[in-house]
ZAKOLTOR-765381 format. One record per residue: x, y negated, z negated of N, C-alpha, C in turn. Coordinates in steps of 0.1 Angstrom, whole numbers, padded with zeros to 4 digits, always signed. Atoms other than C-alpha are relative to their C-alpha. Layout:
<atoms>
XYZXYZXYZ
...
</atoms>
This chain:
<atoms>
+0003-0009-0012+0059-0227+0122-0015-0002+0006
+0012+0002-0008+0034-0233+0150-0009+0013+0001
+0008-0012-0005+0005-0210+0151-0001+0002+0014
+0000-0003-0013+0003-0216+0187+0011+0008+0007
-0013-0005-0005+0037-0206+0194+0000+0017-0006
+0002-0015+0004+0029-0173+0173-0010+0007+0007
+0009-0005-0007-0002-0166+0192+0005+0003+0015
-0004-0002-0015+0015-0169+0228+0011+0008-0002
-0011-0008+0000+0045-0148+0215-0003+0015+0000
+0003-0011+0002+0029-0116+0211-0014+0005+0007
+0010-0004-0008-0001-0096+0222-0011+0004-0012
+0007+0000+0011-0030-0101+0199-0012+0012-0002
+0008-0012+0004-0054-0072+0207+0008+0012-0006
-0006-0012+0010-0026-0048+0194+0001-0004-0013
+0002+0005+0013-0022-0069+0164-0010+0001-0006
+0015-0004+0005-0060-0067+0158+0000+0011-0002
+0003-0015+0001-0059-0030+0164+0011+0005-0012
-0011-0006+0012-0027-0023+0140-0009-0005-0015
+0007+0004+0011-0048-0045+0114-0011+0007-0003
+0013-0007+0002-0081-0026+0119+0004+0015-0004
-0007-0013+0001-0063+0008+0120+0006+0003-0013
-0006+0001+0015-0044+0000+0088-0013-0001-0011
+0011+0004+0008-0076-0014+0072-0008+0014-0004
+0010-0011+0001-0098+0017+0077+0006+0011-0006
-0008-0013+0006-0068+0041+0068+0002-0002-0016
-0004+0002+0015-0061+0023+0036-0013+0004-0009
+0011-0003+0006-0098+0024+0027-0003+0016-0004
+0001-0013+0002-0098+0061+0032+0010+0007-0009
-0011-0007+0008-0065+0067+0015-0002-0001-0015
+0001+0000+0015-0077+0055-0019-0014+0002-0002
+0015-0004+0004-0113+0069-0019+0001+0006-0014
+0000-0007+0010-0102+0094-0046+0000-0011-0014
-0001+0009+0013-0092+0063-0070-0013-0008+0000
+0013+0008+0000-0123+0044-0058-0012+0006-0008
+0012-0008+0005-0148+0071-0069+0007+0008-0016
-0006-0007+0012-0123+0083-0099-0008+0003-0012
+0009-0002+0010-0148+0076-0124-0010+0011-0003
+0011-0012-0001-0174+0099-0111+0004+0011+0002
-0006-0011-0001-0153+0124-0103+0007+0005-0014
-0004-0003+0016-0139+0124-0138-0012+0005-0007
+0014-0005+0005-0176+0128-0150-0003+0014+0002
+0004-0011-0005-0181+0158-0130+0010+0011-0006
-0007-0009+0002-0149+0175-0139+0006+0000-0014
-0008+0000+0013-0138+0163-0174+0013-0002-0001
-0015+0000+0000-0105+0154-0169+0007-0009-0010
-0009+0005+0011-0077+0145-0193+0007-0012+0006
-0004+0012-0005-0059+0112-0189+0013+0002+0009
-0010-0003-0010-0029+0129-0170-0005+0007+0011
+0007-0007-0013-0054+0149-0148-0006-0012+0007
+0004+0011-0007-0070+0116-0140+0011-0007+0009
-0011+0007-0008-0036+0100-0129+0005+0010+0012
-0003-0009-0010-0027+0130-0110-0008+0001+0012
+0013+0000-0012-0061+0130-0090+0002-0012+0008
-0001+0012-0009-0056+0094-0080+0015-0002+0009
-0013+0003-0008-0020+0098-0071+0005+0009+0012
-0002-0012-0010-0020+0129-0050-0001-0006+0014
+0000+0005-0014-0031+0109-0019+0012-0008+0002
-0011+0009-0002-0003+0085-0025+0012+0007+0004
-0012-0009-0004+0023+0114-0025-0002+0005+0014
+0003-0004-0014+0006+0127+0007+0004-0010+0008
-0003+0010-0008+0009+0095+0023+0016-0002+0001
-0016+0001+0002+0047+0093+0011+0006+0009+0008
-0004-0013-0008+0053+0127+0028+0002+0000+0013
+0001+0000-0015+0040+0121+0060+0003-0014+0006
-0001+0011-0008+0050+0086+0068+0012+0000+0007
-0012-0001-0007+0086+0097+0078-0004+0005+0014
+0003-0008-0014+0073+0121+0105-0008-0009+0009
+0008+0010-0008+0046+0094+0115+0008-0010+0008
-0009+0012-0004+0073+0067+0118+0010+0006+0012
-0009-0006-0011+0095+0091+0142-0008+0004+0009
+0009-0003-0010+0065+0101+0160-0003-0012+0008
-0001+0014-0004+0060+0065+0166+0010-0004+0011
-0012+0004-0007+0095+0059+0180+0000+0011+0014
-0001-0008-0011+0091+0090+0203-0010+0000+0010
+0012-0002-0011+0056+0092+0220-0009-0013-0001
+0007+0013+0002+0046+0054+0209-0012+0000-0010
+0009+0004+0012+0024+0039+0183-0014+0003+0004
+0012-0001-0001-0006+0041+0201-0007+0015+0000
+0004-0014+0001-0008+0078+0208+0001+0004-0015
+0000-0009+0014+0003+0086+0172-0009-0007-0008
+0013+0003+0007-0023+0064+0157-0011+0007+0003
+0015-0006-0004-0052+0081+0175+0003+0014-0005
-0002-0013+0005-0037+0114+0166-0002+0001-0016
+0001+0002+0015-0035+0103+0129-0015-0002-0003
+0014+0002+0003-0071+0092+0129-0010+0012+0002
+0008-0013-0003-0084+0125+0144+0003+0010-0010
-0004-0009+0011-0066+0144+0116-0006-0004-0010
+0006+0006+0013-0080+0121+0090-0014+0005-0002
+0015-0002+0001-0117+0131+0098+0000+0014-0007
+0001-0014+0006-0107+0168+0084-0004-0002-0013
+0000+0000+0016-0101+0160+0046-0014-0008-0003
+0016+0006+0003-0135+0136+0048-0008+0010+0001
+0008-0011-0002-0154+0165+0062+0001+0009-0014
-0003-0008+0012-0139+0185+0033-0007-0006-0012
+0004+0007+0013-0147+0160+0006-0015-0001+0002
+0015+0002+0002-0182+0155+0018-0007+0013+0000
+0008-0012+0000-0192+0191+0024+0005+0012-0011
-0007-0008+0009-0168+0208-0002+0004-0008-0013
-0005+0006+0013-0145+0198-0032-0006+0000-0011
+0009-0007+0014-0166+0218-0058+0012+0003-0009
-0007-0005+0009-0134+0227-0076+0016-0010+0000
-0009+0009+0000-0104+0207-0089+0012+0004+0010
-0012-0006-0008-0077+0227-0068-0004-0007+0015
+0003+0006-0014-0099+0216-0036+0001-0014-0002
+0000+0015-0001-0100+0181-0045+0015-0004-0001
-0015+0003-0004-0061+0181-0049+0002+0000+0011
-0005+0000-0014-0057+0194-0016-0008-0009+0010
+0007+0010-0007-0082+0169-0002+0008-0011-0002
-0007+0013+0003-0063+0142-0019+0014-0001+0009
-0013-0003-0006-0029+0155-0004-0001-0003+0016
+0002+0003-0015-0046+0154+0031-0003-0012+0005
+0003+0016+0002-0058+0119+0027+0013-0007+0001
-0015+0006-0002-0021+0112+0029+0004-0004+0016
-0004+0006-0013-0024+0111+0066-0004-0013+0005
+0006+0015+0000-0045+0081+0063+0011-0011-0005
-0011+0009+0004-0017+0064+0042+0011+0000+0010
-0011-0001-0008+0009+0074+0067-0001-0009+0011
+0002+0011-0010-0006+0049+0091+0009-0009-0002
-0011+0010+0000+0019+0025+0077+0012+0001+0010
-0012-0002-0010+0046+0039+0100-0004+0000+0013
+0006+0001-0014+0023+0033+0130-0005-0013+0002
+0009+0014-0001+0003-0001+0124+0014-0010+0000
-0008+0007+0001+0034-0019+0114+0010+0000+0014
-0008+0000-0013+0058-0009+0144-0008-0005+0011
+0008+0003-0012+0030-0015+0169-0002-0015-0001
+0001+0016+0003+0024-0050+0155+0013-0008+0005
-0013+0008+0001+0060-0060+0148+0008-0001+0014
-0009+0000-0011+0076-0048+0182-0005-0010+0012
+0005+0010-0007+0053-0074+0198+0005-0015-0001
+0000+0014+0002+0066-0105+0183+0018-0001-0003
-0014+0003+0001+0101-0122+0182+0004+0000-0016
-0004-0003+0013+0124-0122+0150-0006-0012-0011
+0007+0011+0009+0110-0158+0137-0015+0002-0004
+0017-0003+0004+0073-0145+0136-0001+0015-0007
+0004-0014+0006+0081-0111+0121-0008+0002-0015
+0007+0001+0012+0070-0119+0086-0015-0002+0000
+0016+0002-0002+0036-0132+0099-0004+0012+0004
+0008-0009-0005+0030-0104+0122-0001+0013-0008
+0004-0012+0008+0037-0077+0097-0008-0001-0012
+0010+0001+0011+0019-0095+0070-0016+0002+0006
+0014+0000-0006-0012-0098+0094-0002+0015+0000
+0002-0015+0000-0009-0060+0100-0002+0007-0012
-0001-0004+0015+0000-0052+0064-0013-0004-0007
+0013+0003+0008-0032-0070+0052-0008+0010+0003
+0010-0010+0000-0051-0041+0064-0001+0009-0013
-0001-0004+0011-0042-0030+0029-0016-0005-0007
+0012+0005+0006-0075-0047+0021-0011+0008-0001
+0006-0011-0002-0091-0016+0031-0004+0006-0014
+0001-0004+0013-0087-0008-0005-0013-0007-0007
+0011+0008+0005-0112-0035-0015-0014+0004+0006
+0013-0005-0007-0139-0020+0008-0004+0013-0009
+0003-0013+0005-0133+0013-0009-0006-0002-0017
+0003+0004+0016-0134-0002-0046-0015-0006+0001
+0013+0009+0003-0165-0024-0038-0012+0009+0004
+0012-0006-0003-0187-0001-0020+0001+0014-0005
-0001-0015+0005-0174+0035-0031-0008+0001-0013
+0009-0002+0011-0189+0032-0066-0015-0001+0002
+0015+0001-0003-0223+0019-0053-0006+0013+0006
+0003-0012-0007-0224+0047-0029-0001+0016-0008
+0000-0012+0010-0215+0074-0055-0010+0000-0008
+0010+0000+0011-0240+0060-0080-0015+0004+0007
+0012-0003-0008-0267+0063-0054-0004+0015+0005
+0001-0014-0009-0260+0096-0034+0010+0009-0005
-0012-0009+0006-0229+0111-0055+0012-0003+0009
-0014+0002-0007-0192+0108-0047+0003+0009+0012
-0002-0008-0011-0193+0136-0020-0004-0009+0012
+0005+0007-0013-0213+0112+0003+0009-0011+0003
-0007+0011-0003-0188+0085+0000+0010+0005+0011
-0010-0004-0011-0163+0108+0021-0007+0001+0012
+0004-0001-0012-0188+0116+0046-0005-0015+0007
+0002+0014-0006-0200+0079+0051+0013-0005+0005
-0015+0007-0005-0162+0069+0055+0002+0003+0012
-0005-0005-0013-0161+0090+0088-0008-0010+0010
+0009+0008-0007-0185+0064+0104+0009-0012+0006
-0008+0011-0003-0162+0034+0103+0014+0003+0007
-0011-0007-0005-0132+0058+0112-0004+0001+0014
+0000+0000-0016-0147+0067+0144-0001-0013+0007
+0000+0014-0006-0156+0031+0152+0014-0007+0002
-0013+0006-0001-0120+0019+0147+0007+0009+0010
-0008-0009-0008-0107+0050+0165-0004-0003+0015
+0005+0002-0013-0129+0041+0197+0009-0016+0004
-0006+0012-0002-0116+0004+0194+0013+0000+0001
-0012+0000-0002-0082+0012+0190+0007+0007+0011
-0001-0007-0014-0082+0035+0220+0001-0009+0011
+0003+0009-0012-0094+0006+0241+0010-0012-0002
-0010+0013+0002-0072-0023+0227+0012+0001-0004
-0015-0001+0003-0039-0010+0215+0009+0001+0011
-0010-0003-0013-0009-0012+0238+0013-0001-0007
-0014+0000+0003+0025-0002+0232+0008-0012+0006
-0008+0010-0002+0050-0029+0233+0012+0002+0013
-0011-0001-0011+0076-0033+0265+0013+0004-0008
-0013-0002+0006+0103-0032+0238-0001+0014-0008
+0000-0013+0007+0094+0004+0226+0012+0007+0003
-0014-0008-0001+0129+0021+0222-0003+0013+0006
-0001-0012-0008+0140+0051+0244-0001+0011-0012
+0001-0012+0011+0132+0085+0223+0016+0002-0001
-0013-0005+0003+0163+0097+0205-0001+0014-0008
+0000-0012+0007+0174+0129+0189-0003-0001-0015
+0003+0001+0016+0161+0135+0153+0013-0003-0006
-0014+0002+0010+0198+0134+0139+0004-0013+0002
-0001+0016-0002+0199+0098+0154-0009-0007-0009
+0008+0010+0009+0168+0087+0138+0002+0001-0016
-0002-0001+0014+0178+0102+0103+0013-0007-0003
-0013+0007+0003+0212+0085+0107-0001-0014-0010
-0002+0012+0009+0200+0054+0091+0000+0002-0016
+0000-0003+0015+0198+0073+0057+0017-0001-0004
-0013+0003+0003+0236+0067+0059+0005-0014-0005
-0001+0015+0006+0232+0030+0052-0005-0002-0013
+0005+0004+0012+0230+0017+0019-0009-0008-0001
+0010+0011-0002+0208-0009+0030-0015+0006+0000
+0015-0009+0001+0180+0018+0036-0004+0003-0011
+0003-0003+0013+0181+0028+0002-0005-0008-0009
+0002+0011+0009+0181-0005-0014-0016-0006+0005
+0011+0003-0004+0150-0014+0010-0012+0010-0008
+0010-0010+0005+0134+0019-0003-0002-0004-0015
+0004+0006+0016+0138+0007-0040-0008-0011-0001
+0008+0014+0004+0124-0028-0037-0012+0002+0006
+0014-0002-0005+0095-0015-0015-0008+0011-0009
+0004-0007+0011+0090+0012-0041-0008-0010-0012
+0005+0009+0011+0083-0015-0065-0012-0008+0004
+0011+0009-0003+0062-0039-0045-0013+0008+0007
+0013-0009-0004+0039-0014-0025-0004+0009-0008
+0003-0010+0008+0043+0013-0049-0010-0006-0014
+0009+0008+0010+0030-0012-0076-0014-0002+0005
+0012+0004-0005+0002-0024-0054-0010+0012-0001
+0009-0010-0003-0010+0010-0043-0002+0009-0012
+0003-0009+0011-0005+0028-0075-0009-0008-0012
+0010+0010+0008-0024-0001-0096-0014+0001+0007
+0012+0000-0007-0050-0002-0069-0009+0015-0005
+0006-0014+0003-0058+0035-0077-0004+0002-0013
+0001-0003+0015-0054+0034-0114-0006-0010-0007
+0005+0012+0006-0068+0000-0122-0016+0005-0006
+0013-0002+0003-0103+0013-0124-0003+0011-0013
-0001-0007+0013-0095+0039-0151+0006-0008-0010
-0005+0011+0009-0075+0012-0170-0010-0009-0004
+0011+0007+0005-0103-0011-0171-0012+0005-0006
+0014-0005+0005-0131+0012-0179+0006+0007-0015
-0004-0005+0015-0109+0026-0209+0001-0009-0011
+0001+0012+0009-0106-0008-0223-0012-0008-0002
+0009+0010+0000-0135-0028-0213-0017+0008+0005
+0011-0008-0003-0161+0001-0202-0011+0001-0009
+0012-0002+0008-0195+0008-0216+0002+0013-0010
-0001-0010+0008-0182+0038-0234+0011-0003-0009
-0011+0004+0008-0153+0021-0249-0003-0012-0011
+0005+0008+0010-0173-0008-0266-0017-0002+0004
+0016+0002+0000-0211-0017-0270+0000-0012+0009
+0002+0010-0010-0221-0039-0241+0012-0001+0008
-0010+0001-0009-0193-0030-0222-0002+0001+0017
+0004+0003-0012-0191-0030-0184-0003+0012+0005
+0004-0013-0008-0205-0002-0160+0010+0003+0009
-0011-0006-0010-0186+0017-0137-0002-0006+0012
+0001+0008-0009-0200-0003-0110+0006-0013-0001
-0006+0013+0003-0190-0035-0126+0016+0002+0001
-0016-0005+0002-0155-0020-0132+0004-0001+0015
-0005+0000-0014-0152-0014-0094+0002-0014+0006
-0002+0013-0005-0159-0051-0088+0013-0008-0006
-0016+0005+0006-0128-0060-0111+0009+0006+0007
-0010-0004-0008-0108-0037-0092+0001-0007+0015
+0001+0007-0013-0120-0052-0059+0007-0014+0000
-0006+0014+0003-0110-0087-0071+0015+0002+0001
-0013-0001-0001-0074-0076-0078+0007+0004+0013
-0005-0007-0013-0070-0055-0046+0001-0012+0012
+0002+0010-0009-0083-0087-0026+0010-0010-0002
-0008+0007+0002-0059-0106-0044+0013+0003+0008
-0011-0007-0004-0031-0084-0033+0001+0001+0014
+0003-0004-0014-0043-0078+0003+0000-0016+0006
+0001+0011-0006-0050-0115+0011+0013-0009-0001
-0014+0006+0001-0014-0127-0003+0008+0008+0009
-0011-0007-0006+0003-0102+0019+0006-0008+0011
-0008+0009-0011+0004-0123+0049+0005-0013-0002
-0005+0014+0005+0009-0154+0029+0015+0002-0005
-0011-0003+0003+0038-0137+0016+0012+0003+0012
-0008+0000-0013+0053-0130+0052+0002-0013+0005
-0001+0013-0005+0045-0166+0062+0011-0007-0010
-0007+0007+0007+0062-0180+0032+0016+0005+0001
-0014-0006-0004+0093-0156+0037+0005-0006+0012
-0004+0006-0011+0096-0169+0071+0004-0015+0000
-0004+0014+0001+0097-0204+0060+0012-0002-0009
-0008+0002+0011+0119-0202+0030+0012+0011-0001
-0011-0011+0000+0137-0168+0034-0006+0011-0007
+0005-0014+0006+0124-0132+0023+0010+0000-0013
-0007-0004+0012+0153-0129-0002+0000-0009-0011
+0003+0011+0013+0149-0161-0021-0013+0003-0005
+0013+0000+0005+0112-0156-0024-0003+0015-0007
-0001-0011+0008+0116-0119-0035+0006-0002-0012
-0007+0000+0013+0138-0129-0062-0011-0006-0011
+0008+0006+0008+0110-0152-0076-0014+0011-0003
+0012-0008+0001+0082-0126-0070+0005+0012-0011
-0005-0009+0010+0102-0098-0089-0002-0005-0014
+0001+0005+0015+0104-0119-0120-0015-0002-0004
+0014+0003+0002+0067-0130-0117-0005+0013-0006
+0008-0010+0000+0057-0094-0115+0004+0007-0014
-0004-0005+0011+0077-0084-0146-0007-0008-0011
+0005+0005+0010+0063-0111-0165-0016+0004-0003
+0015-0005+0000+0027-0103-0157-0001+0015-0006
+0002-0012+0005+0032-0067-0167+0003+0001-0017
-0002+0003+0017+0044-0081-0203-0014-0005-0005
+0012+0005+0005+0013-0099-0203-0012+0009-0002
+0010-0010+0003-0010-0071-0198+0000+0008-0011
-0001-0007+0013+0004-0054-0229-0005-0009-0012
+0007+0008+0009-0012-0083-0248-0013+0006-0005
+0015-0004-0001-0045-0064-0241-0012-0011-0004
+0010+0011+0005-0066-0095-0243-0016+0005-0002
+0015-0007+0002-0102-0088-0255-0009-0006+0012
+0008+0007-0012-0117-0110-0225+0005+0009+0012
-0004-0008-0012-0118-0088-0195+0003-0010+0010
-0008+0012-0011-0115-0123-0176+0013-0005+0001
-0015+0003+0002-0082-0130-0190+0008+0011+0007
-0007-0011-0005-0071-0095-0181-0001+0000+0015
+0003+0001-0014-0087-0099-0147+0008-0011+0007
-0009+0008-0005-0065-0130-0142+0012+0003+0001
-0013-0003+0000-0034-0116-0153+0004+0011+0012
-0004-0013-0008-0036-0082-0132-0003-0006+0017
+0002+0006-0013-0048-0105-0100+0012-0008+0003
-0012+0008-0005-0017-0127-0101+0010+0010+0002
-0008-0011+0000+0003-0096-0107-0002+0008+0016
+0004-0008-0012-0014-0079-0076+0005-0009+0010
-0004+0008-0011-0010-0110-0055+0016+0000+0004
-0014+0002+0002+0028-0112-0063+0005+0013+0007
-0002-0013-0007+0030-0074-0053-0002-0001+0014
+0006+0001-0016+0011-0081-0020+0010-0009+0007
-0007+0007-0008+0033-0110-0011+0015+0006-0001
-0014-0007-0001+0064-0089-0020+0001+0012+0010
+0002-0010-0011+0051-0064+0005+0003-0007+0014
-0002+0007-0014+0051-0090+0032+0012-0005+0001
-0012+0007+0000+0083-0105+0021+0012+0013+0005
-0010-0012-0002+0104-0070+0023+0000+0004+0016
-0001-0004-0012+0093-0066+0056-0002-0011+0011
-0005+0013-0006+0102-0100+0068+0014+0002+0002
-0015-0002-0001+0137-0087+0062+0004+0011+0008
-0004-0014-0005+0136-0051+0074+0004+0000+0014
-0002+0001-0014+0133-0057+0110+0014-0007+0006
-0011+0009-0003+0162-0082+0110+0012+0008-0001
-0011-0009+0002+0184-0054+0097+0001+0013+0010
+0002-0012-0009+0172-0025+0117-0010-0002+0012
+0008+0006-0011+0159-0041+0150-0005+0013+0010
+0002-0014-0011+0165-0006+0171-0008+0013-0006
+0005-0011+0005+0151+0017+0144-0013-0002-0007
+0010+0004+0010+0120+0000+0133-0011+0010-0003
+0009-0011+0001+0097+0029+0138+0006+0007-0013
-0006-0009+0009+0117+0052+0117+0003-0007-0013
-0002+0007+0013+0127+0026+0091-0012-0003-0006
+0014+0005+0006+0093+0014+0086-0008+0014-0007
+0004-0011+0007+0083+0050+0080+0005+0005-0012
-0009-0004+0012+0112+0058+0055-0002-0010-0012
+0003+0010+0009+0107+0025+0037-0015+0003-0006
+0015-0003+0002+0068+0031+0037-0001+0012-0009
+0002-0012+0008+0073+0065+0023+0006-0003-0015
-0003+0007+0014+0093+0049-0006-0010-0005-0005
+0011+0009+0007+0065+0026-0014-0012+0011-0004
+0009-0011+0002+0041+0057-0013+0007+0007-0012
-0006-0007+0013+0063+0076-0037-0002-0009-0014
+0004+0008+0013+0063+0048-0060-0012-0003-0006
+0014+0002+0004+0028+0043-0059-0005+0014-0007
+0003-0013+0005+0025+0084-0066+0007-0001-0015
-0006-0003+0015+0049+0081-0097-0006-0010-0011
+0005+0006+0010+0035+0051-0113-0012+0004-0009
+0012-0004+0009+0001+0064-0123+0004+0015-0007
-0002-0013+0002+0013+0101-0123+0011+0003-0012
-0012-0001+0008+0046+0097-0144+0001-0011-0011
-0001+0011+0009+0043+0065-0162-0013-0005-0009
+0014+0006+0007+0006+0050-0169-0006+0012-0005
+0009-0011+0005-0013+0083-0172+0008+0007-0010
-0006-0008+0010+0012+0105-0193+0003-0009-0013
-0004+0008+0012+0021+0075-0217-0013-0002-0005
+0014+0003+0006-0017+0067-0222-0001+0013-0007
+0005-0013+0005-0021+0105-0229+0009+0000-0015
-0007-0003+0012+0008+0105-0254-0001-0008-0011
-0001+0011+0011+0004+0072-0272-0016-0003-0003
+0014+0002+0002-0035+0070-0269+0001-0016+0003
+0001+0014-0005-0028+0033-0255+0006-0003+0014
-0007+0006-0010-0018+0016-0223+0009-0009+0001
-0011+0010+0003+0006-0007-0238+0012+0007+0005
-0014-0006-0003+0037+0018-0235+0001+0003+0015
-0001-0003-0016+0030+0024-0196+0006-0016+0004
-0004+0015-0005+0030-0016-0189+0013-0005-0004
-0013+0006+0006+0059-0022-0211+0012+0007+0008
-0010-0008-0010+0079+0005-0191+0000-0007+0012
-0001+0008-0011+0066-0012-0159+0007-0013+0001
-0006+0014+0001+0078-0046-0172+0013-0001+0000
-0015+0002+0002+0113-0035-0181+0004+0007+0013
-0003-0004-0015+0114-0016-0145+0002-0014+0009
-0001+0012-0009+0107-0050-0130+0009-0009-0002
-0012+0008+0004+0132-0069-0150+0012+0006+0005
-0012-0006-0006+0159-0045-0141+0002-0002+0015
+0000+0003-0015+0150-0047-0104+0002-0014+0004
-0002+0015-0002+0150-0086-0106+0016-0003-0001
-0013+0002+0003+0186-0085-0117+0009+0008+0011
-0007-0009-0010+0196-0057-0092-0002-0007+0015
+0003+0008-0015+0179-0077-0061+0008-0011-0001
-0008+0014-0002+0197-0107-0071+0014+0003+0005
-0013-0003-0003+0231-0090-0070+0001+0005+0016
+0001-0007-0011+0222-0070-0038-0003-0011+0013
+0002+0010-0010+0207-0100-0018+0011-0008+0003
-0010+0009-0002+0238-0120-0023+0011+0010+0010
-0010-0007-0007+0259-0091-0008-0006+0001+0017
+0002+0002-0014+0236-0091+0023+0000-0014+0006
-0003+0013-0007+0238-0129+0028+0014-0001+0004
-0014-0001-0002+0275-0122+0031+0003+0009+0013
-0001-0009-0008+0273-0093+0053-0007+0001+0013
+0007+0001-0013+0246-0093+0079-0012-0012+0002
+0010+0011-0002+0220-0120+0073+0006-0013+0003
-0005+0014-0008+0228-0149+0096-0012-0010+0002
+0011+0011-0004+0207-0180+0107+0001+0000+0014
-0002+0003-0016+0218-0176+0145-0015+0002+0007
+0014-0002-0008+0183-0162+0154-0011-0010-0005
+0010+0006+0006+0166-0188+0134-0008+0004-0010
+0007-0005+0010+0154-0166+0109+0006-0004-0015
-0004+0003+0013+0156-0176+0073+0001+0013-0010
+0000-0010+0010+0167-0151+0046+0000-0003-0014
</atoms>
C-alpha cells in the first residue's frame, strides 16, 4: 500500500478531526476507571461495586451509539459530533461540582456514555472519505483515538492524588472545549454522505445475520479492550499494589502500568487495519482471536513479577486493538450504504461487551472466589469458542459476499 495514494484519496483534516474527537471522547469515557482506586477509597466499594462503577460508562456508550450512528446518517457526522461534545460537558460539570453519593456517581457514569457514543460518529466521518482499499487504514487511524484512554490513566491518578478525583472531571472540560473548536473548523462531511432514510430502513440491517456476527466479534475485541482498560487498574492493584504486599506499587504507579497496556492496544489498532488491508481482515482476525485466548490463559498463572504480567496483558491488549481495526476493515465492505448506522450498532455491541466483562465476569467472580483466576479462565474459554465460531463464519462469508473485485483482501 502506498501512503501517497492514501493521503491523496481522502480528506486529511476530517480524518484528523475524527481522531481528535474520538481521542478526547475516549479519555472522558473512561475517567471513572482511571480514578477508580481513589473513588473506591472514598466510598469503600466491594469487588462487584467497583466493577459496576467502571462499567456503567461503557453501558451508557453502548446504548447511545445506535442513535448517534443514525443521527450521523441523517444530519451528518459534523453536526452530530458537535452536539455530542456539547452534551458531554454536562456530566463533567456534575462530576466536578457534585458526585457526593454513589447514586450520583452511577448517573454521571451513564451520562459519560455520550462520549463513548462518539464511535458512531468518528468512524463514519473518516471512513466515508476513503475508497475500499484504504478502509482498514482510515478506520484504524480514526479508531486509534482510543489512545485517549492512555491519557486518562496516565494523568488521571496524578491529578486525583494532588487535587482530588473530582478535579479530574473539571480539568477534562478544557481539552474537550479545545477539540470542539478545532472540530467545528476542520471537520467536513464527505460528499458520499447518504440520503436520509426512514428509521425503519436504518433498522432493517438487523434482519441480516452478518450484522449479529459483526456484533459478536466486536463485542470480543472492543469489549475486551474497553472492559480491561477500565478494570486493569483494580486488577493490578489487587495483586501488586501496596495494600496487597509489602513494597507493592502505589496507585500512581498502577496507573502507569495500565497506561502501558492501553497504549499497546491503541497504537496497534491502525496497524491492525493496515495488516488487514494487506493480508485480509478475516485471515488476520483468526490469528488474533487465538492469541487473545492464549494470553487470557497466561494471565491465570498470576506471575509474581508485575513486569511479566505487564508483558502478557500488553500483548493481549495489542491483539484486541488490532482486532478492532480488522473488524472495521471488513464492515464497510459488507454494508457500504449503511456505514453510519452499522457502525453505531456494531460499536454498541462492543460497548455492551465492555460493560459485561467487568460487571458480570471479572468483578463478580473475584468477589465469589476471592481470586481473579476464575474471571480470566472464563474470558479465555470465551475467546477459544469465538475463535472456532469465527473460522466457520468467515468461510461462509468468503463464499457469499467477500470478493476481490474491488481490490480488497478479505
